[in-house]
RODO-829589 format. One record per residue (C-alpha): residue number from 1; x, y, z. Coordinates in Angstrom, 1 decimal, padded with zeros to 4 digits, always signed. Example, Ala and Ser with C-alpha at 12.3 -4.5 7.8 and 13.67 -1.06 7.14 Angstrom:
<atom 1 <+012.3 -004.5 +007.8>>
<atom 2 <+013.7 -001.1 +007.1>>
END
This chain:
<atom 1 <-098.5 -050.9 +057.3>>
<atom 2 <-100.7 -053.6 +055.8>>
<atom 3 <-099.0 -054.4 +052.8>>
<atom 4 <-102.5 -054.4 +050.6>>
<atom 5 <-102.8 -051.0 +052.0>>
<atom 6 <-099.6 -049.6 +049.8>>
<atom 7 <-099.8 -047.1 +047.4>>
<atom 8 <-097.3 -047.6 +044.1>>
<atom 9 <-096.1 -043.7 +045.4>>
<atom 10 <-094.9 -044.7 +048.6>>
<atom 11 <-092.9 -047.6 +047.7>>
<atom 12 <-089.1 -047.1 +048.7>>
<atom 13 <-086.1 -048.0 +048.2>>
<atom 14 <-085.5 -050.2 +045.1>>
<atom 15 <-089.1 -050.7 +044.7>>
<atom 16 <-089.5 -047.0 +043.6>>
<atom 17 <-087.1 -046.9 +040.8>>
<atom 18 <-088.3 -050.4 +039.7>>
<atom 19 <-092.0 -050.0 +039.5>>
<atom 20 <-093.8 -048.0 +036.4>>
<atom 21 <-097.7 -047.3 +036.3>>
<atom 22 <-099.3 -046.8 +033.2>>
<atom 23 <-102.9 -045.6 +031.8>>
<atom 24 <-104.0 -048.7 +030.6>>
<atom 25 <-103.5 -052.4 +028.9>>
<atom 26 <-103.0 -050.1 +025.8>>
<atom 27 <-100.4 -048.4 +026.6>>
<atom 28 <-098.7 -051.2 +028.6>>
<atom 29 <-098.3 -053.2 +025.6>>
<atom 30 <-097.2 -050.0 +023.7>>
<atom 31 <-094.2 -050.0 +026.1>>
<atom 32 <-093.4 -053.5 +026.2>>
<atom 33 <-093.3 -053.4 +022.2>>
<atom 34 <-091.1 -050.6 +022.2>>
<atom 35 <-088.7 -052.2 +024.8>>
<atom 36 <-088.8 -055.4 +022.8>>
<atom 37 <-087.9 -053.4 +019.2>>
<atom 38 <-085.0 -051.5 +021.2>>
<atom 39 <-083.6 -054.8 +022.6>>
<atom 40 <-083.7 -056.6 +019.1>>
<atom 41 <-082.5 -053.2 +017.2>>
<atom 42 <-079.4 -053.1 +019.5>>
<atom 43 <-078.7 -057.5 +018.7>>
<atom 44 <-079.0 -056.7 +014.8>>
<atom 45 <-076.6 -054.0 +015.1>>
<atom 46 <-074.0 -056.5 +017.2>>
<atom 47 <-075.0 -059.4 +014.6>>
<atom 48 <-076.3 -061.3 +018.0>>
<atom 49 <-079.6 -063.4 +018.1>>
<atom 50 <-082.0 -062.0 +021.2>>
<atom 51 <-083.5 -064.4 +023.2>>
<atom 52 <-086.7 -064.1 +025.0>>
<atom 53 <-089.0 -065.8 +027.0>>
<atom 54 <-092.8 -065.0 +026.3>>
<atom 55 <-095.8 -065.8 +028.1>>
<atom 56 <-099.3 -066.2 +026.9>>
<atom 57 <-102.3 -063.9 +028.5>>
<atom 58 <-100.2 -060.8 +030.0>>
<atom 59 <-099.2 -059.3 +026.4>>
<atom 60 <-100.6 -058.9 +023.3>>
<atom 61 <-098.0 -059.3 +020.9>>
<atom 62 <-099.9 -057.6 +017.7>>
<atom 63 <-098.1 -054.3 +019.4>>
<atom 64 <-095.1 -056.0 +018.8>>
<atom 65 <-095.6 -056.5 +015.1>>
<atom 66 <-096.9 -052.6 +014.6>>
<atom 67 <-093.9 -051.7 +016.2>>
<atom 68 <-091.7 -053.8 +014.0>>
<atom 69 <-093.9 -052.4 +011.1>>
<atom 70 <-093.3 -048.7 +012.2>>
<atom 71 <-089.1 -049.5 +012.5>>
<atom 72 <-089.5 -051.7 +009.4>>
<atom 73 <-087.6 -054.2 +011.8>>
<atom 74 <-087.3 -058.1 +011.2>>
<atom 75 <-087.2 -060.9 +013.4>>
<atom 76 <-084.2 -062.8 +011.5>>
<atom 77 <-082.4 -062.8 +014.5>>
<atom 78 <-085.1 -063.6 +017.2>>
<atom 79 <-085.2 -066.7 +019.4>>
<atom 80 <-088.4 -067.0 +021.2>>
<atom 81 <-089.0 -069.5 +023.9>>
<atom 82 <-092.6 -070.0 +025.6>>
<atom 83 <-092.9 -070.6 +028.8>>
<atom 84 <-095.3 -073.3 +028.5>>
<atom 85 <-098.2 -075.5 +026.7>>
<atom 86 <-101.0 -077.6 +027.7>>
<atom 87 <-101.1 -081.2 +027.2>>
<atom 88 <-103.8 -083.8 +026.8>>
<atom 89 <-104.6 -086.9 +028.6>>
<atom 90 <-101.9 -088.7 +027.4>>
<atom 91 <-099.2 -086.0 +028.1>>
<atom 92 <-098.8 -084.8 +024.5>>
<atom 93 <-099.1 -081.2 +023.5>>
<atom 94 <-102.9 -080.4 +022.8>>
<atom 95 <-103.5 -079.3 +018.9>>
<atom 96 <-102.8 -076.1 +017.5>>
<atom 97 <-106.5 -076.5 +016.6>>
<atom 98 <-107.9 -076.4 +020.3>>
<atom 99 <-108.6 -072.8 +021.0>>
<atom 100 <-106.5 -072.6 +024.4>>
<atom 101 <-103.5 -074.0 +022.4>>
<atom 102 <-100.4 -071.3 +023.2>>
<atom 103 <-098.7 -072.5 +020.0>>
<atom 104 <-101.9 -071.1 +018.0>>
<atom 105 <-102.2 -068.0 +019.7>>
<atom 106 <-098.7 -066.9 +019.2>>
<atom 107 <-098.5 -068.0 +015.2>>
<atom 108 <-102.0 -065.9 +015.2>>
<atom 109 <-100.9 -063.1 +017.4>>
<atom 110 <-097.5 -062.8 +016.2>>
<atom 111 <-095.5 -064.9 +013.8>>
<atom 112 <-098.4 -065.2 +010.9>>
<atom 113 <-098.7 -061.6 +011.0>>
<atom 114 <-095.2 -060.8 +009.6>>
<atom 115 <-093.8 -061.4 +006.4>>
<atom 116 <-092.4 -065.0 +006.0>>
<atom 117 <-089.1 -063.3 +005.1>>
<atom 118 <-089.3 -061.3 +008.6>>
<atom 119 <-090.3 -064.1 +011.0>>
<atom 120 <-087.8 -065.9 +012.9>>
<atom 121 <-086.1 -068.9 +011.7>>
<atom 122 <-088.4 -072.0 +012.7>>
<atom 123 <-085.8 -073.6 +014.4>>
<atom 124 <-086.1 -070.4 +016.7>>
<atom 125 <-089.4 -070.4 +017.8>>
<atom 126 <-089.0 -073.0 +021.0>>
<atom 127 <-091.8 -074.4 +023.1>>
<atom 128 <-091.2 -076.7 +025.6>>
<atom 129 <-091.1 -080.4 +024.1>>
<atom 130 <-092.8 -083.0 +026.6>>
<atom 131 <-090.6 -085.8 +025.0>>
<atom 132 <-087.5 -083.9 +025.5>>
<atom 133 <-087.8 -081.2 +028.3>>
<atom 134 <-084.2 -081.0 +029.1>>
<atom 135 <-083.3 -079.5 +025.8>>
<atom 136 <-085.1 -076.1 +027.2>>
<atom 137 <-082.7 -076.3 +030.1>>
<atom 138 <-079.6 -077.0 +028.1>>
<atom 139 <-080.1 -074.6 +025.8>>
<atom 140 <-080.6 -071.6 +028.6>>
<atom 141 <-077.9 -072.8 +029.9>>
<atom 142 <-075.6 -072.6 +026.8>>
<atom 143 <-076.7 -069.1 +026.9>>
<atom 144 <-076.0 -068.2 +030.3>>
<atom 145 <-079.9 -067.4 +030.4>>
<atom 146 <-082.3 -065.3 +027.9>>
<atom 147 <-081.9 -061.6 +027.7>>
<atom 148 <-085.4 -060.5 +028.8>>
<atom 149 <-088.6 -062.7 +030.3>>
<atom 150 <-092.1 -061.1 +030.5>>
<atom 151 <-094.1 -062.4 +032.9>>
<atom 152 <-098.0 -061.5 +034.9>>
<atom 153 <-099.0 -064.0 +038.0>>
<atom 154 <-101.5 -066.1 +038.2>>
<atom 155 <-104.0 -066.0 +041.2>>
<atom 156 <-101.3 -068.7 +042.9>>
<atom 157 <-098.5 -066.4 +042.4>>
<atom 158 <-097.4 -069.4 +039.4>>
<atom 159 <-095.0 -068.0 +037.1>>
<atom 160 <-095.2 -069.7 +034.2>>
<atom 161 <-097.3 -073.1 +035.2>>
<atom 162 <-095.2 -073.2 +038.2>>
<atom 163 <-097.8 -073.2 +040.8>>
<atom 164 <-097.1 -073.7 +044.9>>
<atom 165 <-095.6 -076.9 +045.2>>
<atom 166 <-097.7 -077.3 +048.5>>
<atom 167 <-100.7 -077.1 +045.8>>
<atom 168 <-099.1 -079.7 +043.5>>
<atom 169 <-097.1 -082.2 +045.8>>
<atom 170 <-093.9 -081.1 +044.8>>
<atom 171 <-090.6 -080.7 +046.9>>
<atom 172 <-091.8 -077.4 +049.1>>
<atom 173 <-088.5 -076.1 +050.3>>
<atom 174 <-087.5 -073.1 +048.7>>
<atom 175 <-084.2 -074.2 +047.3>>
<atom 176 <-085.7 -077.1 +045.5>>
<atom 177 <-088.4 -074.9 +044.1>>
<atom 178 <-085.9 -072.0 +043.1>>
<atom 179 <-083.9 -075.1 +041.4>>
<atom 180 <-087.3 -076.8 +039.6>>
<atom 181 <-086.8 -077.2 +035.9>>
<atom 182 <-088.5 -077.8 +032.8>>
<atom 183 <-091.0 -080.9 +033.5>>
<atom 184 <-094.5 -082.0 +033.2>>
<atom 185 <-096.7 -080.8 +035.9>>
<atom 186 <-100.7 -081.1 +037.1>>
<atom 187 <-102.2 -077.9 +037.0>>
<atom 188 <-103.5 -077.1 +040.6>>
<atom 189 <-107.3 -076.6 +040.6>>
<atom 190 <-107.1 -072.9 +042.1>>
<atom 191 <-105.0 -072.2 +038.6>>
<atom 192 <-107.6 -073.7 +036.7>>
<atom 193 <-110.6 -072.0 +038.5>>
<atom 194 <-109.0 -068.6 +037.4>>
<atom 195 <-108.6 -069.4 +033.8>>
<atom 196 <-112.5 -071.0 +033.5>>
<atom 197 <-113.7 -067.1 +035.1>>
<atom 198 <-111.0 -065.3 +032.9>>
<atom 199 <-110.6 -067.4 +030.0>>
<atom 200 <-113.5 -069.5 +029.4>>
<atom 201 <-116.3 -067.6 +031.0>>
<atom 202 <-116.6 -070.6 +033.1>>
<atom 203 <-116.3 -073.6 +031.2>>
<atom 204 <-114.3 -075.8 +033.0>>
<atom 205 <-114.3 -078.9 +030.8>>
<atom 206 <-112.4 -077.6 +028.0>>
<atom 207 <-109.7 -076.9 +030.2>>
<atom 208 <-106.7 -079.4 +030.0>>
<atom 209 <-105.2 -080.7 +033.4>>
<atom 210 <-101.8 -080.8 +032.6>>
<atom 211 <-098.9 -079.0 +030.8>>
<atom 212 <-095.3 -078.6 +030.2>>
<atom 213 <-093.5 -075.7 +031.9>>
<atom 214 <-090.4 -074.1 +032.2>>
<atom 215 <-089.2 -074.2 +035.7>>
<atom 216 <-088.2 -071.1 +038.2>>
<atom 217 <-084.6 -072.4 +037.2>>
<atom 218 <-084.8 -071.6 +033.7>>
<atom 219 <-087.2 -068.2 +034.2>>
<atom 220 <-084.6 -066.9 +037.1>>
<atom 221 <-081.7 -067.2 +035.0>>
<atom 222 <-083.1 -064.4 +032.7>>
<atom 223 <-080.7 -061.2 +032.5>>
<atom 224 <-083.9 -059.3 +032.9>>
<atom 225 <-087.3 -060.2 +034.2>>
<atom 226 <-090.2 -057.7 +033.3>>
<atom 227 <-093.1 -058.4 +035.2>>
<atom 228 <-096.7 -057.1 +033.8>>
<atom 229 <-100.0 -056.7 +035.9>>
<atom 230 <-103.2 -054.9 +034.4>>
<atom 231 <-106.1 -056.9 +036.1>>
<atom 232 <-107.8 -055.8 +038.8>>
<atom 233 <-107.2 -058.5 +040.6>>
<atom 234 <-103.2 -058.2 +040.2>>
<atom 235 <-103.7 -055.7 +042.9>>
<atom 236 <-103.2 -057.9 +045.6>>
<atom 237 <-100.7 -060.4 +043.9>>
<atom 238 <-097.9 -057.7 +043.1>>
<atom 239 <-098.3 -056.6 +046.6>>
<atom 240 <-097.7 -060.0 +048.2>>
<atom 241 <-095.2 -061.2 +045.8>>
<atom 242 <-092.8 -058.0 +046.0>>
<atom 243 <-093.6 -056.7 +049.9>>
<atom 244 <-094.3 -059.8 +051.4>>
<atom 245 <-091.9 -062.7 +052.5>>
<atom 246 <-089.8 -064.9 +049.7>>
<atom 247 <-091.4 -068.4 +050.0>>
<atom 248 <-092.5 -071.0 +047.7>>
<atom 249 <-096.1 -071.0 +049.2>>
<atom 250 <-096.3 -067.8 +046.7>>
<atom 251 <-094.0 -068.6 +043.8>>
<atom 252 <-093.7 -064.4 +042.1>>
<atom 253 <-092.2 -063.7 +045.3>>
<atom 254 <-088.9 -065.7 +044.2>>
<atom 255 <-088.4 -062.4 +042.0>>
<atom 256 <-087.9 -060.3 +044.8>>
<atom 257 <-084.3 -061.1 +044.6>>
<atom 258 <-083.7 -061.1 +040.6>>
<atom 259 <-080.7 -058.6 +040.3>>
<atom 260 <-082.5 -056.7 +037.2>>
<atom 261 <-086.1 -056.6 +037.9>>
<atom 262 <-088.6 -054.2 +036.2>>
<atom 263 <-092.6 -054.1 +036.8>>
<atom 264 <-094.9 -052.1 +034.7>>
<atom 265 <-098.5 -052.3 +035.9>>
<atom 266 <-101.8 -050.4 +034.7>>
<atom 267 <-103.4 -048.3 +037.2>>
<atom 268 <-106.1 -050.6 +037.6>>
<atom 269 <-103.9 -052.9 +039.0>>
<atom 270 <-102.1 -050.3 +041.4>>
<atom 271 <-105.2 -049.4 +042.9>>
<atom 272 <-105.4 -051.2 +046.3>>
<atom 273 <-107.6 -054.3 +046.5>>
<atom 274 <-110.9 -053.5 +047.4>>
<atom 275 <-112.9 -055.9 +049.2>>
<atom 276 <-116.4 -056.8 +047.7>>
<atom 277 <-118.5 -059.7 +049.3>>
<atom 278 <-121.1 -059.8 +046.7>>
<atom 279 <-118.6 -059.6 +044.2>>
<atom 280 <-117.7 -057.7 +041.3>>
<atom 281 <-119.7 -057.6 +038.2>>
<atom 282 <-116.9 -057.4 +035.7>>
<atom 283 <-117.3 -054.3 +034.2>>
<atom 284 <-114.6 -052.4 +033.9>>
<atom 285 <-111.8 -055.1 +033.9>>
END
Protein backbone atom coordinates (compact mmCIF):
# COMPACT_ATOMS: atom_id res chain seq x y z
CA UNK A 1 0.00 0.00 0.00
CA UNK A 2 1.10 3.57 -0.75
CA UNK A 3 2.11 5.04 2.62
CA UNK A 4 0.09 8.19 1.91
CA UNK A 5 -3.09 6.10 1.71
CA UNK A 6 -2.45 4.48 5.10
CA UNK A 7 -5.28 4.95 7.60
CA UNK A 8 -4.42 5.29 11.29
CA UNK A 9 -6.90 2.54 12.20
CA UNK A 10 -5.02 0.14 9.94
CA UNK A 11 -1.58 0.73 11.46
CA UNK A 12 0.00 -2.50 12.60
CA UNK A 13 2.70 -3.65 14.97
CA UNK A 14 4.19 -1.14 17.41
CA UNK A 15 2.58 1.84 15.69
CA UNK A 16 -0.93 0.75 16.62
CA UNK A 17 -0.19 1.26 20.32
CA UNK A 18 1.97 4.35 19.90
CA UNK A 19 -0.39 6.55 17.86
CA UNK A 20 -3.39 8.36 19.35
CA UNK A 21 -5.89 10.54 17.49
CA UNK A 22 -7.78 13.39 19.18
CA UNK A 23 -10.54 15.57 17.77
CA UNK A 24 -8.72 18.89 17.40
CA UNK A 25 -5.81 21.07 18.51
CA UNK A 26 -7.58 22.03 21.73
CA UNK A 27 -7.88 18.40 22.81
CA UNK A 28 -4.28 17.78 21.77
CA UNK A 29 -2.99 20.65 23.89
CA UNK A 30 -5.06 19.55 26.88
CA UNK A 31 -3.65 16.04 26.59
CA UNK A 32 -0.05 17.24 26.48
CA UNK A 33 -0.67 19.60 29.42
CA UNK A 34 -1.94 16.68 31.50
CA UNK A 35 1.10 14.64 30.51
CA UNK A 36 3.37 17.52 31.53
CA UNK A 37 1.76 17.98 34.94
CA UNK A 38 1.75 14.24 35.61
CA UNK A 39 5.50 14.11 34.95
CA UNK A 40 6.12 17.24 37.01
CA UNK A 41 4.09 15.90 39.95
CA UNK A 42 6.11 12.67 40.02
CA UNK A 43 9.37 14.62 40.11
CA UNK A 44 8.08 16.88 42.87
CA UNK A 45 7.15 13.84 44.94
CA UNK A 46 10.68 12.48 44.58
CA UNK A 47 12.37 15.88 44.99
CA UNK A 48 13.89 15.80 41.51
CA UNK A 49 14.09 18.18 38.56
CA UNK A 50 11.98 17.53 35.47
CA UNK A 51 13.89 18.39 32.29
CA UNK A 52 11.83 18.95 29.16
CA UNK A 53 12.80 19.98 25.63
CA UNK A 54 10.29 22.54 24.36
CA UNK A 55 9.37 23.39 20.78
CA UNK A 56 7.83 26.63 19.59
CA UNK A 57 5.00 26.10 17.15
CA UNK A 58 3.19 22.83 17.80
CA UNK A 59 2.22 23.54 21.42
CA UNK A 60 0.23 26.23 23.20
CA UNK A 61 1.78 26.50 26.65
CA UNK A 62 -1.20 28.38 28.02
CA UNK A 63 -2.77 24.95 28.45
CA UNK A 64 0.18 24.03 30.67
CA UNK A 65 -0.54 27.08 32.82
CA UNK A 66 -4.24 26.22 33.07
CA UNK A 67 -3.48 22.65 34.19
CA UNK A 68 -0.91 23.88 36.71
CA UNK A 69 -3.49 26.24 38.21
CA UNK A 70 -6.12 23.50 38.26
CA UNK A 71 -3.78 21.30 40.32
CA UNK A 72 -2.31 24.16 42.38
CA UNK A 73 1.19 23.20 41.21
CA UNK A 74 4.41 25.18 40.79
CA UNK A 75 7.37 24.85 38.41
CA UNK A 76 10.28 25.39 40.79
CA UNK A 77 11.63 21.94 39.96
CA UNK A 78 11.19 22.38 36.21
CA UNK A 79 14.06 22.79 33.76
CA UNK A 80 13.10 23.78 30.21
CA UNK A 81 15.48 23.52 27.27
CA UNK A 82 14.20 25.18 24.14
CA UNK A 83 15.04 23.55 20.85
CA UNK A 84 16.22 26.62 19.00
CA UNK A 85 16.19 30.36 18.43
CA UNK A 86 16.58 32.65 15.45
CA UNK A 87 19.84 34.57 14.95
CA UNK A 88 20.47 37.96 13.41
CA UNK A 89 22.91 38.72 10.59
CA UNK A 90 25.80 38.75 13.09
CA UNK A 91 24.86 35.32 14.49
CA UNK A 92 23.55 36.76 17.73
CA UNK A 93 20.14 35.94 19.20
CA UNK A 94 17.47 38.13 17.69
CA UNK A 95 16.17 40.54 20.37
CA UNK A 96 13.16 39.53 22.41
CA UNK A 97 11.39 42.53 20.90
CA UNK A 98 11.45 40.76 17.51
CA UNK A 99 7.96 39.36 16.75
CA UNK A 100 9.45 35.94 15.95
CA UNK A 101 11.58 35.62 19.09
CA UNK A 102 11.15 32.19 20.65
CA UNK A 103 12.21 33.59 24.02
CA UNK A 104 9.41 36.12 23.75
CA UNK A 105 6.95 33.36 22.84
CA UNK A 106 7.87 31.25 25.87
CA UNK A 107 7.60 34.22 28.22
CA UNK A 108 4.27 35.41 26.85
CA UNK A 109 2.56 32.02 26.66
CA UNK A 110 4.11 30.26 29.65
CA UNK A 111 6.52 31.73 32.18
CA UNK A 112 5.08 35.23 32.60
CA UNK A 113 1.59 33.79 33.10
CA UNK A 114 2.76 32.15 36.33
CA UNK A 115 3.30 33.97 39.62
CA UNK A 116 7.01 34.70 39.93
CA UNK A 117 7.26 32.33 42.90
CA UNK A 118 5.89 29.47 40.76
CA UNK A 119 8.16 29.92 37.74
CA UNK A 120 11.21 27.79 37.01
CA UNK A 121 14.41 29.23 38.45
CA UNK A 122 16.04 31.61 35.93
CA UNK A 123 19.03 29.30 35.51
CA UNK A 124 16.64 26.48 34.58
CA UNK A 125 15.12 28.33 31.61
CA UNK A 126 17.63 27.38 28.95
CA UNK A 127 18.02 28.31 25.30
CA UNK A 128 20.98 27.19 23.20
CA UNK A 129 23.57 29.97 23.24
CA UNK A 130 25.24 30.86 19.92
CA UNK A 131 28.37 31.87 21.85
CA UNK A 132 28.66 28.57 23.76
CA UNK A 133 26.54 25.95 21.94
CA UNK A 134 28.43 23.13 23.63
CA UNK A 135 26.87 23.94 27.01
CA UNK A 136 23.53 22.36 26.07
CA UNK A 137 25.31 19.22 24.90
CA UNK A 138 27.24 19.03 28.16
CA UNK A 139 24.08 19.49 30.22
CA UNK A 140 22.12 16.84 28.35
CA UNK A 141 25.04 14.42 28.54
CA UNK A 142 25.37 15.04 32.28
CA UNK A 143 21.74 14.06 32.97
CA UNK A 144 21.58 11.23 30.44
CA UNK A 145 19.03 13.00 28.26
CA UNK A 146 15.93 15.12 28.87
CA UNK A 147 12.98 13.40 30.50
CA UNK A 148 10.77 14.21 27.51
CA UNK A 149 10.95 16.05 24.20
CA UNK A 150 7.82 17.28 22.46
CA UNK A 151 8.16 18.03 18.77
CA UNK A 152 6.47 18.48 15.44
CA UNK A 153 7.99 18.49 11.96
CA UNK A 154 8.53 21.24 9.45
CA UNK A 155 7.76 20.67 5.77
CA UNK A 156 11.29 19.36 5.15
CA UNK A 157 10.84 16.81 7.91
CA UNK A 158 13.10 18.90 10.13
CA UNK A 159 13.13 18.44 13.90
CA UNK A 160 14.10 21.75 15.51
CA UNK A 161 16.19 23.39 12.74
CA UNK A 162 17.84 20.13 11.68
CA UNK A 163 16.93 20.36 8.02
CA UNK A 164 18.00 17.60 5.61
CA UNK A 165 21.78 17.96 5.20
CA UNK A 166 21.31 17.58 1.45
CA UNK A 167 19.65 21.01 1.60
CA UNK A 168 22.18 22.68 3.90
CA UNK A 169 25.57 21.35 2.83
CA UNK A 170 26.20 19.38 6.03
CA UNK A 171 27.40 15.77 6.08
CA UNK A 172 24.72 13.62 4.48
CA UNK A 173 25.50 10.14 5.81
CA UNK A 174 23.02 8.89 8.38
CA UNK A 175 25.49 8.43 11.25
CA UNK A 176 26.95 11.91 10.90
CA UNK A 177 23.48 13.42 10.83
CA UNK A 178 22.33 11.37 13.82
CA UNK A 179 25.34 12.63 15.78
CA UNK A 180 25.07 16.33 14.82
CA UNK A 181 25.14 18.50 17.95
CA UNK A 182 23.95 21.95 18.98
CA UNK A 183 25.22 24.44 16.42
CA UNK A 184 24.49 27.53 14.33
CA UNK A 185 22.82 26.75 11.00
CA UNK A 186 21.54 28.40 7.87
CA UNK A 187 17.84 27.65 7.52
CA UNK A 188 17.03 26.03 4.20
CA UNK A 189 14.79 28.07 1.84
CA UNK A 190 12.02 25.44 1.89
CA UNK A 191 11.67 25.75 5.67
CA UNK A 192 11.64 29.55 5.38
CA UNK A 193 8.91 29.36 2.73
CA UNK A 194 6.81 27.17 5.02
CA UNK A 195 7.12 29.69 7.85
CA UNK A 196 6.22 32.55 5.49
CA UNK A 197 3.05 30.73 4.44
CA UNK A 198 1.93 29.61 7.90
CA UNK A 199 3.56 32.10 10.27
CA UNK A 200 3.98 35.47 8.57
CA UNK A 201 1.30 35.42 5.86
CA UNK A 202 3.81 35.74 3.06
CA UNK A 203 6.20 38.22 4.69
CA UNK A 204 9.53 36.66 3.72
CA UNK A 205 11.57 39.72 4.61
CA UNK A 206 10.92 39.48 8.33
CA UNK A 207 12.23 35.93 8.56
CA UNK A 208 15.80 35.42 9.81
CA UNK A 209 17.93 33.06 7.74
CA UNK A 210 20.12 31.79 10.59
CA UNK A 211 19.36 29.93 13.81
CA UNK A 212 20.94 28.15 16.76
CA UNK A 213 19.51 24.66 17.18
CA UNK A 214 19.86 21.55 19.27
CA UNK A 215 21.20 18.72 17.15
CA UNK A 216 19.73 15.30 16.54
CA UNK A 217 22.27 13.98 19.06
CA UNK A 218 20.75 15.89 21.99
CA UNK A 219 17.16 15.40 20.84
CA UNK A 220 17.46 11.64 20.37
CA UNK A 221 18.94 11.22 23.86
CA UNK A 222 15.56 12.19 25.35
CA UNK A 223 14.11 9.43 27.52
CA UNK A 224 10.71 9.93 25.88
CA UNK A 225 9.80 11.55 22.58
CA UNK A 226 6.25 12.73 21.93
CA UNK A 227 5.45 13.78 18.37
CA UNK A 228 2.58 16.18 17.73
CA UNK A 229 0.68 16.73 14.48
CA UNK A 230 -2.33 19.00 14.03
CA UNK A 231 -2.23 20.63 10.59
CA UNK A 232 -3.60 19.38 7.27
CA UNK A 233 -0.12 19.25 5.69
CA UNK A 234 1.13 17.16 8.60
CA UNK A 235 -0.88 14.30 7.10
CA UNK A 236 1.84 13.55 4.60
CA UNK A 237 4.75 14.29 6.93
CA UNK A 238 4.00 11.78 9.68
CA UNK A 239 3.34 9.06 7.13
CA UNK A 240 6.69 9.62 5.45
CA UNK A 241 8.50 9.88 8.80
CA UNK A 242 6.98 6.83 10.47
CA UNK A 243 6.25 4.56 7.51
CA UNK A 244 8.95 5.51 5.01
CA UNK A 245 12.68 4.70 5.01
CA UNK A 246 14.96 6.02 7.76
CA UNK A 247 17.12 8.60 6.02
CA UNK A 248 18.83 11.93 6.61
CA UNK A 249 16.80 13.12 3.61
CA UNK A 250 13.81 13.28 5.97
CA UNK A 251 15.10 13.98 9.50
CA UNK A 252 11.90 13.01 11.29
CA UNK A 253 12.32 9.44 10.07
CA UNK A 254 15.13 8.95 12.60
CA UNK A 255 12.48 8.92 15.33
CA UNK A 256 11.30 5.52 14.09
CA UNK A 257 14.14 3.97 16.08
CA UNK A 258 13.53 5.84 19.33
CA UNK A 259 12.82 3.30 22.11
CA UNK A 260 10.09 5.38 23.78
CA UNK A 261 8.12 7.20 21.10
CA UNK A 262 4.51 8.39 21.35
CA UNK A 263 2.49 10.15 18.65
CA UNK A 264 -0.63 12.29 19.07
CA UNK A 265 -2.41 13.83 16.11
CA UNK A 266 -5.68 15.56 15.37
CA UNK A 267 -8.33 14.10 13.12
CA UNK A 268 -7.27 16.67 10.50
CA UNK A 269 -3.67 15.43 10.50
CA UNK A 270 -4.77 11.79 10.58
CA UNK A 271 -6.76 12.08 7.34
CA UNK A 272 -4.92 10.77 4.26
CA UNK A 273 -3.53 13.75 2.32
CA UNK A 274 -5.56 15.02 -0.61
CA UNK A 275 -4.16 16.38 -3.85
CA UNK A 276 -5.59 19.75 -4.91
CA UNK A 277 -4.10 21.29 -8.04
CA UNK A 278 -5.84 24.60 -7.35
CA UNK A 279 -4.43 24.59 -3.77
CA UNK A 280 -6.42 24.74 -0.57
CA UNK A 281 -7.84 28.12 0.43
CA UNK A 282 -6.64 27.70 4.02
CA UNK A 283 -10.09 27.45 5.59
CA UNK A 284 -10.35 24.88 8.34
CA UNK A 285 -6.59 24.68 8.90
